[in-house]
N, C-alpha and C positions, 0 to 999 in steps of 0.2 A: 492462202491465209497462213500467217505465221503462228508460232506457239505462244508468243508473248507480245504485249503492247510496248512499243519503244518510243519514249519521248526524248526530245532534244532541247537543250538550253544553251544559251550563249553567255550567260552571266551579265548581260547588259540589259536587254529588254525582257529576257526570260531567265529566271533563276531556278536552280534545282529545288530550292525550298518551296517556291510557289507551285511548282508542278506536283511535288509530293503532298503539299497541303491540300490541293484541290482533289487529286486522285484518291488519297486516303481519307481525308476529312469529309468530303462530300460524296464522291462516287462510291466509296467503300471498296475501292479497287486496290488490290495489293499485288496482283500478278502482272507487274510491269517493271521496266527498267528505265533508267534515266542516263542519258549520255551527254557529255560535253560535245559541243559542235565540232571540235577538232579531233574527236576520237570516235567518229561514227564507223562501225565495222563495215567491211565490204563483204557481206554474207548473204545478200539477196533478200534480207528482211526489210520490212517497211519501217521508216523512221519519221516521226512527226514533231516538227517544231511547234510548240504550244504557245501561240500568241494570244494572251488574254488581254482584252481592252475594255475600258469603261466609257467610251465615247462613240459617237456615230462615225463609223469607219469611213464610209464613202464621202461624207461631208468634209471630214478632216483631210482625207487624201486629196480631194479636189482643191481645198483651200491651200494645202501645202504644196500642191503641184506634183505629189509623188506618194506612193504607198509608204506607210510607216514601218518599213522593214529595211534592213541594211543591205548593202550591195552583196555582202557575203551570203546572206540568205537567198537573195534573188539568183545569184550564180549557182548555188547548190540546187535550186529548183530547176534550173536549166540543164545542169550537167549531170546531176546524180539521179538516176532513174528511180531510186528507192527513197528519195528525200521528199517529204510532203509538209504542208503547213496547215495548221488549224487556227482559224480566226474565231475566238470564243468570246462572246459577250452574254453572260448569264443574267444581266441586270436590265437589258433593254431589248427592244425589238429591232433596233437599228433602222435604217431607211428602207423604203420600199424598192429603191433602185440599187441597193447594195449588191445583190447577186449579179444583176446585169452589168454593173460597173466592174466588178471583179472579173467577170467572164471576158469582157471586152479588153480590159487592161492586161490581164495575163496572156491572152491570145496575142495581143499586140507586142508583148515582150518575149514571145516565143516559148511560153511555159505551157506544158500540158495541163489543162484545167482539171483533169481528173485527180490531180495532186493537191487540189485546193479543197478544204473542208470549212464550211461556214456553219457556226452554231450560235444561235441567239434565241430570243423569246418570241419571235414572230411565228404564229401558228400557220402562216401561209407560205413558209419556206418551201415545202414540197410542191405546192401549187405553182409557185414562181419557177422552180427548177423545171417542172414539166413544161410550162408555158414557154420558157426561154430555150428549152431543149439543150440545156447545158450539161457538161460532164461534172461540174462542181458538185461535190457531195454536200448535202444540207441536212440539218437536224434542228428541231425545236426543243430546246432544253426544258427540263422539268424543275430546274434548280429553284426558280422563284416560287413555284407552287409547293415545293418541299418546304421552303422557308415559311410560307403563309400557313401551311398545315401545322408546322412545328410551333409557330407563334400563337396562332389562334387556339390551339389545343391547350394552351396554358390557362385559358379562361373559360372553364366549364360554367354553365349557367342553367337555370331552371326555365323550362318552356312556359311561356306566358300565353294563355288563351285571350285574356282581356288586355288591350293596349289603348293608350290614350289617343294616339294619332293614327289616322288612316295612312298618311304618307310621311316619309322623311326624305330629305335631299341635302346631303352634306357636300360642301365645296370648299376647297382650300386654294389651290393655284388658279389664277385667272386664265380662263379659256373662253373664247367667244361663244361656243355652244352652251357653256354653263351659264354665262351671262344672259344669253338669249332665252334659255329655258326659264330662268327666274323672272325675266321680264314678262314672258307669256303667262306664267303662273300668277303674277300680279294682275295682269290684264283680265284674267278670267276669275279673279277674286277667290283664288284657291290658296294663295301663299299664306294667308293668316291661319289656315287650318293645318299647315304643314310644319313639322319640326325640321327647320332648315338652317343651314349655316352658309356664310359667305366671308371666310376668314381673312382674305387679303383684298377686301374691297377698297382699301385705301390706295391700292395701286392703280385703280381705274382712271381717275382724273389726272394722276401723275404721269402715266405712261400710255394710256389708250384713248382717252377722250379729253383732249386738251381744253375744249370749249364746247358748250352746247350749240354754238353758232356754226360749228364745223362738223356736225353729225353726218351730213350727207356724204362727206368725203373721207369718213373714217373707215380704214381697211378693217378695223376690228368689228364694226357693225356690218359693213358690206359683205363680210365673209359669209354671213348667214341671213341677214335681213335684206329684203328688197327695199328700194327707195321708198315705195309706198308704205311699207311697214315701219320704216324709220319715222316717217311723218306721223303715222297713225299711233305708234307706241312711244312717241317722244316723251310724254309725261312719265311713263313707267321707266323708260331708259334713264332719265335724269334722276328719278327717285332712287333707283338702284345704284346709280353712279355715285350718289352722295352717301351711301352706306359704307362707313369706314371699316367696320368689322361687325359681323353678326354671328354670334355663337348659337349653337343648338341648345335645347333645354338642359341637357345633361353636361354641357361643357362650360357652364357659366362660372364655376368655381375653380377652374384650373386652366393653365395655358395649354393650348392645343397646337401651337405653332412656335416651337422653340427656336433657339439661336440657330441661324443657318437654315431656317424653315424645317427643322427636324420634327418628325411626327412622334409623339410620345405614345407608343402603343400601350404601355402599362396604364397610363392615365385613362386613355380612351376605352380600351377593351375591358378593363376592370370595372369601369362605371357602366358598361354595357348599355349605351343609349339605344342600341338596336332592338332591344326587347320592348321598347316603348312605341313601336310603329309596326303596322301590318305590312306595308309595301315600301320597299326601299328603291327610290329613283336614283340609280347609279349613273353618275356622269363620268365616264371613262376619259382617260387622257386623249386617246386618239378617236376622232369622230369623222374626219374628212378623208383620210387615205384608205382606199378600199383594199390595197395590197398589204395592209398591216392589220393583223389581229393579235393584240397582246392581252392576255388574260391576267390582269393585275390583281392585287389583293382586294381592290374595290369590288370586283365581280364575285369574289368568293365570300366576302363578309356577309351578305344577306343570306347566302345558302348555309353558312355555318350558324348564324344567329337566328335561324328559323323565320325568315321573312320571304315574301314574294318579291322577286326582283323585276324591275323594268330597267333595262340597261341601254343607256344612250352611248353608242359606240359605233365602230365601223361595221360595214355590212357583214352578215354571217358570223358575228361574234358569238351570239347565243348558240348557233348551230354548231360551232366548233366546240363549245363547252358540252353540248349534248353528245357529240360524236366521240370526243376524247374521254369523257368522264361519266356520261350517263345521268346527268342531273335532271331532276324534275323541275320544270319551269312553270308548272301549274297553268297549263294552257286552257283548262276548263274555267279559269278565272280571268286570265290576261290574254289578250290577243297580241302575240309577238310577231305578227306578220311584218311589222316594221323592220325586223332583223334581216329580211330578204331584199329590202329596197336599196339598190346601189346608189341612187341619187340622194345625197345627204340632205338636201333641202326638203325633199318629199319624205325622207325618213324622219326628219325632225318634226314635221307636221303630223305624221302618223303617231309619233310618240306623244305629242301634246294632246292630240285627239283622244288617245287611249287613256291618258290621265284624266281628262275631262269626263270621259264615259265612266271611269271607275269611281270618280269623286262622289257619285250619287249611289254607291253600292256598299257603303260601310257596313250596314246591317247584314247583308249577304256575306260579306267577307268575315265578319265576326263569327257567324255560324260555321263558315268553312274552317276557321282555325280551331273551333271546338271539335270538329268531326274528322280532322285530317292530320293529327299529330304524327302519326306513323310515317306520313310522306315527308314531313319536315325532318323527322329523325333520320330518315334514309339519306337525305342530303347532307346532314351533319356527319354521318359515317363516311360518306364519300370524301368530304374534305379532310377528315381525320386520317383516312387511308392513303391520302396523297403522299404522306411521308414514307410509305412503303414502296412507292412507285420505282421501278427499275428501268424506266425508259432510257435514261442517260447511261446507266451502267451497261445496258445491252448494246447501245449504239457504240460506245467506246470499244467494247469487246469486238464489235463487228469490223473495226478498223485494223485488226491484226493482219 
């Protein structure tokens, strides 16, 4: 291990300013040096080309037919034993096959894979590394959680014991599991008692269900509905498909989906619609891919705003949150066994069944909120303390 962390830039894909901005502005790291790619010392120290990207690397590489790095970088990886590369994406989980793709690709190019570092938001990076038995170094960044903590902490609120709704379920981007959940809530006559939103419903008939006569052949429906269910739930499917936009109770007086589909955190969090419901049914972005667990702001919101979460996501999503951060998921109220189910269709049914079971327990949950403020407060403190987390700082220091 060296005495200092050395980064490399080429002035094309990676600039000195971008490296310094990330290392100093986010990591709080100052004990490092930055070198032009043409001025790497031959001193036995390790040097890292810091390639930061905002797209799904494996998909782009397969589409382009090559890795998005120059021949100069590839040559240095082959010939300079001290030259390494960091693929960093602190905004996304990237694809579940990324590590396997990079392992095979670099081996095929004759590059020692221990010189490759993969950093993104997927909580299963270490699991994948172990399963693939690869020498690639992996890390799950805390950058997103740092940002959530910093943003949410701007909006302190007063704990509410009494709330108007048992459930809330907010949905913006169209996803088949989100659509299917709302259909089931309609079917079981629960939807009218929920504070719910369906912000981009106008996209359904335009992009996903061209005609009610073609429902059986819709990939969007077949992804989660059986053929029998499509027939059985046809009325609810079409009713929801015709909903152009449905705002939640507290969103009616402002725009929640700005230009470019931007999310207005100031408008949403300052109005604090979360204090209006006891249970937040969170529909995460990823539901189907079991090798991706991404803990987005959607999963932290109910824990910060003192709600009981039910999280519709990939398998072991909640378990990762417990293991990494120690959150209380109120297992004495909610049965989260769905979180351990790898089959997404079975997991979906378990979630719906749990919502139906809880629907008849509002009085019990009201009492629970009166008696357990300290447990909700502890979750709030965990979210607030994420801003102090040194996971990324420690990992980068380990690369010396």
